[in-house]
Every structure is written in structure tokens, then in C-alpha cells.
C-alpha positions in Angstrom: -19.7 -7.9 -15.4 -16.2 -7.9 -13.4 -15.3 -6.8 -9.5 -14.6 -3.5 -9.3 -11.0 -2.2 -8.5 -10.5 -1.4 -5.3 -7.4 -0.1 -3.4 -6.4 -0.9 -0.4 -4.5 1.5 1.6 -2.1 1.0 4.8 -3.0 4.4 5.9 -0.9 4.7 9.4 1.9 5.8 7.6 1.1 6.4 4.3 2.0 9.9 2.6 0.1 9.5 -0.4 -3.6 9.4 0.8 -5.0 12.3 -1.3 -3.2 11.0 -4.3 -4.7 7.9 -4.2 -7.9 9.7 -3.5 -7.5 12.3 -6.4 -6.2 8.8 -9.2 -9.4 6.7 -8.0 -12.2 9.4 -8.2 -10.2 9.5 -12.5 -10.6 5.6 -12.2 -13.8 5.2 -10.3 -12.2 2.7 -8.3 -13.3 1.9 -5.0 -10.6 2.9 -1.8 -10.8 1.7 1.9 -8.4 3.7 4.4 -7.3 0.9 7.0 -6.0 1.8 9.9 -6.0 1.8 13.9 -6.1 5.6 13.8 -8.5 7.1 12.7 -8.5 9.7 9.3 -10.4 11.6 7.9 -11.2 10.3 4.1 -13.3 12.3 1.3 -17.3 12.2 1.2 -17.5 10.3 -1.9 -19.5 6.9 -2.1 -16.6 4.8 -3.3 -14.0 6.1 -0.3 -14.4 4.2 2.9 -12.4 4.4 6.1 -12.2 1.0 7.9 -11.0 1.6 11.2 -9.5 -2.1 12.7 -8.4 -2.8 16.9 -5.3 -1.6 17.9 -4.0 -5.3 18.2 -0.7 -5.6 16.5 -1.1 -6.6 13.0 -4.6 -5.4 12.7 -4.8 -3.7 9.4 -2.1 -5.4 7.9 -4.8 -9.0 8.5 -7.6 -6.8 7.2 -5.8 -6.0 4.2 -4.5 -9.3 3.0 -7.5 -10.5 4.3 -9.4 -8.9 2.1 -7.4 -8.6 -1.5 -8.0 -10.1 -4.9 -6.6 -9.8 -7.7 -8.9 -6.8 -8.3 -7.6 -5.2 -5.5 -4.3 -2.5 -5.6 -2.6 -2.4 -2.1 -0.4 0.7 -1.1 1.8 -0.1 1.6 5.1 -0.2 1.8 5.3 -3.2 4.8 7.0 -5.8 3.0 5.3 -8.8 4.8 2.2 -7.5 4.5 3.2 -7.0 0.5 4.6 -10.7 0.6 0.7 -11.7 1.9 -1.2 -10.1 -0.8 1.1 -11.0 -3.3 -0.1 -14.6 -2.8 -3.8 -13.3 -3.1 -2.8 -12.2 -7.1 -3.5 -8.9 -5.4 -1.1 -5.8 -7.1 0.8 -4.5 -4.8 2.7 -0.7 -4.6 4.1 1.2 -2.4 4.4 4.6 -1.8 7.4 5.6 -3.6 5.8 4.2 -7.1 8.0 1.2 -7.1 5.9 -1.9 -7.4 6.4 -5.0 -5.6 5.9 -8.4 -7.4 6.8 -12.2 -7.5 9.8 -11.7 -8.9 10.8 -8.5 -6.1 9.4 -9.8 -3.1 12.2 -12.8 -1.7 14.9 -9.9 -2.1 13.1 -7.3 -0.4 12.5 -10.0 2.5 15.9 -11.1 2.5 17.4 -6.9 2.7 14.9 -6.5 5.4 16.4 -9.3 7.6 19.8 -8.3 6.7 18.9 -4.4 7.6 17.2 -5.9 11.1 20.3 -7.6 11.6 22.2 -4.7 11.6 20.1 -2.3 13.3 19.9 -4.9 16.4 23.6 -4.5 16.6 24.2 -0.9 16.2 23.0 0.3 19.6 20.5 2.7 18.7 22.1 3.7 15.7 19.6 4.9 13.6 19.2 5.1 10.3 15.7 4.7 8.1 13.9 5.9 4.4 15.3 8.7 3.2 13.1 11.0 3.2 9.6 11.1 0.9 10.5 13.7 -1.6 8.2 15.6 -4.5 9.7 12.9 -6.9 8.6 10.1 -4.5 5.1 11.5 -5.1 4.9 12.3 -8.7 6.0 8.6 -9.6 3.6 6.8 -7.3 1.0 8.6 -9.1 2.3 7.8 -12.7 2.4 4.0 -11.3 -0.9 4.1 -9.6 -2.5 5.6 -12.7 -0.7 3.1 -14.5 -2.0 -0.2 -12.7 -5.6 1.3 -13.4 -4.8 1.5 -16.7 -3.5 -1.7 -16.7 -6.3 -3.6 -15.0 -8.8 -2.3 -17.9 -10.6 0.7 -15.5 -10.1 3.9 -17.8 
């Protein structure tokens, strides 16, 4: 029997945890909510909270070390996405867009450019646009498609 699909959630800044629980239940996938601060998770034998130390990148390290080809990683962290892709995991952003071998290089380059621009702007902020209902809907559809593709119906 093949390994069950496990969804690893980079939880500290994840706006779609409830959606993950819903889709995972429908597909009977396991969920690991990884963070360095406590989160409530549903009472369900397939959903577990993983508390890591508050060390720098502790949650990222745990996720990367536990990512496999039967894992879906939910994160907006580009460098974590790259680490997980190297293990064969599927990686989705909170807006439903996926990171893959073809897109990760340009995402890393863009991240570096934006970091350099912000560093030279003396406190001028920015950041991603607000999370929208369309992003939430796109995420739900993308996660469902991934789990169907992985053969977990």
C-alpha cells in the first residue's frame, strides 16, 4: 500500500488552515500544522499540531526534513518551497499558485531583487496585496486538484 498523503502546513502566517482541514477530510489526507506558537487544530485522528522550538527556521527545518513525494506543503516561503521541491513534495502557496521546478528559480531571483529594493528604501514598506476571497477560492480548488492528482479520492 502506498504512503498516505500528508499536508504539511507552515502555519504561523497561514490564512487557509480551515480550508486545508476541510479538503483534507474529504480526501482522507493527514495534516501536520507546524509552528512555533500554539494553534487550535480540529479534533481528528488525521490532524496533528507539531510545535517546534522558537529557533530561527525551526518550523521550516521540520517541514523540509519531513517532506516527501507524498507530501503537499502549504507555504508562502520561497526558500522553504525550494527545499521541499528538492524532496519531491508538491508545494502550494496560500493563493493556490504552485511552486515547481520551472518557477522556483525566478521566484528566488525576484525575492532577492525585492529584498535589495526594500533595503535601499529606508523603511518604505509594501508587502503582498491583501488576501482575498478569490485567493481563498483558488487555494481550495488547487488543493483539491493536487489531492485528486495524487490519487486520493
